[in-house]
C-alpha positions in Angstrom: 41.4 -10.9 15.9 41.0 -14.7 15.7 39.9 -14.8 19.3 37.2 -12.3 18.6 36.0 -14.3 15.6 36.0 -17.5 17.7 33.8 -15.8 20.4 31.6 -14.4 17.7 31.2 -17.8 16.0 30.4 -19.4 19.4 27.8 -16.7 20.1 26.1 -17.1 16.7 25.9 -20.9 17.1 24.4 -20.5 20.6 21.8 -18.0 19.5 21.1 -20.1 16.4 20.4 -23.2 18.5 18.1 -21.2 20.9 16.2 -19.8 17.9 15.8 -23.3 16.5 14.3 -24.3 19.8 11.9 -21.3 19.6 10.9 -22.4 16.1 10.0 -25.9 17.3 8.0 -24.4 20.2 6.1 -22.1 17.9 5.0 -24.9 15.7 4.2 -27.3 18.6 2.2 -25.0 20.9 1.5 -21.3 20.2 0.3 -20.5 23.7 3.9 -19.8 24.8 3.9 -16.7 22.6 1.0 -15.2 24.5 2.5 -16.2 27.9 6.1 -15.2 27.3 6.5 -12.8 24.4 3.2 -11.0 23.7 2.0 -10.4 27.3 0.4 -7.0 26.6 -2.2 -8.4 24.3 -2.3 -12.2 24.5 -5.8 -12.4 22.9 -4.3 -11.4 19.6 -2.0 -14.4 19.3 -3.3 -17.2 17.1 -1.8 -20.2 15.3 -1.1 -18.3 12.1 0.9 -15.7 14.0 2.8 -18.4 15.8 3.7 -20.2 12.6 4.8 -16.9 11.0 7.0 -16.2 14.0 8.3 -19.8 13.7 9.2 -19.5 10.0 10.9 -16.1 10.6 12.9 -17.5 13.5 13.9 -20.6 11.6 15.1 -18.4 8.7 17.2 -16.2 11.0 18.5 -19.2 12.8 19.7 -20.8 9.6 21.4 -17.6 8.5 23.1 -17.2 11.9 24.4 -20.8 11.7 25.7 -20.3 8.1 27.4 -17.2 9.2 29.0 -18.9 12.2 30.2 -21.8 10.1 31.8 -19.6 7.5 32.4 -16.3 9.3 34.7 -15.0 6.5 32.1 -15.3 3.8 30.9 -11.8 3.1 27.7 -12.9 1.6 26.6 -14.7 4.8 27.6 -11.7 6.9 25.7 -9.3 4.7 22.6 -11.5 4.8 23.0 -11.7 8.6 23.0 -7.9 8.8 20.1 -7.4 6.4 17.6 -9.8 7.9 16.5 -7.4 10.7 15.8 -4.7 8.1 13.8 -7.1 6.0 11.7 -8.1 9.0 11.1 -4.5 10.0 10.0 -3.6 6.5 7.6 -6.5 6.3 6.2 -5.8 9.7 5.7 -2.1 8.9 4.0 -3.0 5.6 1.7 -5.4 7.3 0.8 -2.8 10.0 -0.1 -0.3 7.3 -2.5 -2.7 5.5 
């Protein structure tokens, strides 16, 4: 079980570092969002959307990193599991408005 936890911790750290890089890119230049992520409708991407994406990515990156540091802390693991549900709920609410 400890080998699995070590692999999981390594994976979480790697994904966290990549997400932190995406956060910096979102705040620096939002054109990459329309070029790489939202290619179906690049005209709808603006600075506000890029910053919102950046803040969300930073939050999820920090939660992943905390979970990787202390993998046995159930609070971090629960937060790591709940963040996609919160994102989905916020996105659905914004789409209905």
